N, C-alpha and C positions, 0 to 999 in steps of 0.2 A: 091435474097439470100439478099440482102439492105433491101427489103420491111418483108422479117419474121426479121432480127436481129430488125429494125429500126422503123418500121411501114410505113407505105404509105403516114401518112402525110410528117415525118420528109424526108423523098425518096423527093416528091414533094418539098420540100422545099430547099433541096440542089438542085434538077437539074433545078429546076427552079432559084437560086440563082448563080449558079456556071455556066449558060449558058446564060450571056447577051446576046440580039439582038443583030444579027452582028456580033456575036464573035461565036470563039472555046471556047468549055471546056473542062475542065480533069475531068475525072470521077476515083476517086483513093479511094482503104479504110480507106488511113489515110488521107483524104481531110472531107471523110464522120462523118468520127470520131472526128476530130479538129472541124468543121461547126455545127456538133451535143450537141460537148459540151458547145463551143464557146456563142451559139446564143441561142439552143435550152434549154438546159438545164441550163447556168449560166444566160447569162441574158435574159429571158422568163422564164425559170422553177424555178429560185429562185426569182425572181421576184414574181408572183405568188406567190408560198411556203410562203413568207415571212408576205403579207400582209394579206393571210386567216390564218397562223399563229397568227399575231398580232391579228386581226378582231375578233378570235376565241376565245383569252387569255382575250382581255381586252374591249370584248361587245356582249359574247356570240357570233359571227359572225354575230350579226345583230348593219348595220352600217349607222347610225343618220348624215344627215351633220349637223353642230352648225352653220356653216358658222363664226365660228372664225376667224378672221385676225392674222398676227403673230404681234408683240407685235413692241410696238412705235419703228423707229430708226432700224429695225431691215429689212435685203432682202427682198421686195415680192416675199420668193420662191412660193408662188401659183398664185399667177399671172403670174409666166415665163410657170409654169407648165400647164396653163394653156392656155396661149400665143403658148405653142409647140404642144396640144395636137389642136388648132382652127389651126393650118398651120399644121396640118397632113390629115387631107382627100383631100386639094387640092393638095399637094403636091404629094402624092399620085396616084391621079384622071390627074394629066400632065403627071407621068410617064407614068402612061396604056395609055393616047391617044399617047403616042409616042410610044406602045408597047415596051417601060422599064420595064419590070417585076422586071428583080433583084429591079432595082432602085429604083420601087414602096415597093417592099420586107424589103428593106433597112433603106424607113423613115420611115414607122411603127414597125420598130425595134429602131429606133433613138426614136422612142417614148418611148417603152419600156426602153433604157439604160436612157433616161431622168426623168423617172419615181424610177429606182434605184436611180439616183443622189438626186429626189426629199428624197427619204429615209434617204441619207447618213446627206443631209443637215437639214431634220425637227425633227430627231432622234425621232421616237417614245417612242419608250426604257425607254426616256428619259423622255419623259413628262408623260407617265406611271405612273411615281415614282409621280407626285405631282398630287395632288385629284383635285387643285385649275388649272391644265389644263389638265383636264377631255376632255371639250366640243375643246380644241385645236386638241388634239391628234383625237378625234371623225372626224371635218373637216381633218388634216391630210389623216386618214385611208379613209375616203369619197374619195376623193381627186383621192387619187389610185387605188380603185377601180373604180370610174369611167373613169379614163385616161384608162386603162389595159381593160376594160370593152369595149372601143371604139377602143384600139387595138385591143382587140378579135375580134371585127367585124366587124373590116377590112383584118385581116388576113383570115379571111373566107372563100373567095375566092380560097385562092392559100391551107389556109390549116384547110379544114371543121371538121373534128374530133377535132381538137386541141383547136381553134376556140371554139366549143360547150364547150368541157371538159374544160376552164379556167373560161367561164362564169359560167357552173355548181357548178365549187368548190366555185367561188365569190357570189354563191346565186343570179345569175343575170341573163338575159337572152339575146342574142343577137339582136343588134339594127338593121335597114334598113338601107344602105349610108346615106340616109340623115339625120337622127339622129346621126349620126356619126362627124356632123360640128357642134354636141352644146353640149355644156360640162353643167348636173344637169340636164338632165329630167328624171333621176330612181333614 
């Protein structure tokens, strides 16, 4: 019943996330709805939709990294996002080495949460209002597409259909695990 209503990947995510290694888990309709709404719809779904919408609206869906840094004196939010992304593979691998699947998935979603925070920090909609900041806007959206693509590639082992849908929406492809260690390959 859950699969018919939510889909295989959502149920797979729920079971893997809610039943950590060496612990009992609880499956209830309310918990499934809560996890689906908070993680899959809000954290990941809204992130992907906002990024795709802005990419389409401002650049017709084609993002090229202009590598424009933040203004002098501003916090380097790009470096922080990239640092979180760069650390994610190692954290996921370490959790998987110790059979901590739920924790590995949580590390991937921590990257998605950081991407959402990055949107709030960089305010792409405000950058879009100033033609002089168009290159900065391209860099911000490129950073988001890169980070989300890497997160989706790490998520593929747990949610293969969802990972494929995410990168298809971003007009990119899944990466090998080795490629998820490096920002800016595509």
